[in-house]
C-alpha positions in Angstrom: 78.6 262.7 160.0 80.2 259.6 158.3 78.0 256.7 156.8 78.9 253.0 155.8 76.4 252.0 153.1 75.7 248.5 152.8 72.9 249.0 150.1 71.2 245.5 151.3 68.1 245.9 153.6 68.4 242.2 154.1 72.1 242.0 155.3 70.6 245.2 157.8 67.6 243.5 158.9 69.3 240.6 159.9 71.4 242.3 162.6 68.5 244.5 163.9 69.4 244.0 167.3 72.8 244.1 167.3 73.8 247.8 166.4 71.5 249.2 169.6 74.3 252.2 170.0 74.4 252.8 166.4 72.5 255.4 164.1 71.0 253.0 161.3 68.8 253.7 159.0 67.8 252.9 155.2 70.8 250.8 154.4 73.3 252.6 155.9 75.0 252.6 159.3 75.8 256.5 160.1 78.4 257.5 162.7 79.8 261.0 164.0 83.1 259.5 165.4 84.8 256.6 163.5 86.0 255.2 167.0 82.3 254.5 168.1 81.9 252.2 164.8 82.0 248.4 166.1 84.4 247.0 163.5 82.8 243.7 164.6 79.3 244.5 163.3 80.9 246.4 160.1 82.7 242.9 159.4 79.4 240.9 159.8 77.3 243.1 158.0 79.8 242.9 155.0 79.8 239.3 155.2 76.4 239.0 155.3 75.9 241.2 152.2 78.2 239.1 150.2 76.9 235.9 151.1 73.0 237.0 150.2 71.9 237.4 146.6 68.8 239.2 145.7 68.1 243.0 145.2 69.6 245.8 146.7 68.5 248.6 148.3 
């Protein structure tokens, strides 16, 4: 299993409804197969993480 760590709970929460078929927990997006990760979702999560300020998870 691989994981993409966001370290920002607020960015993850902003997209709570979107990763319905992804395994999301804590501050990470977990996946077993790289080709199953929605790159649009990762892109949007990175933008939201970079744009927000405040404490990290």
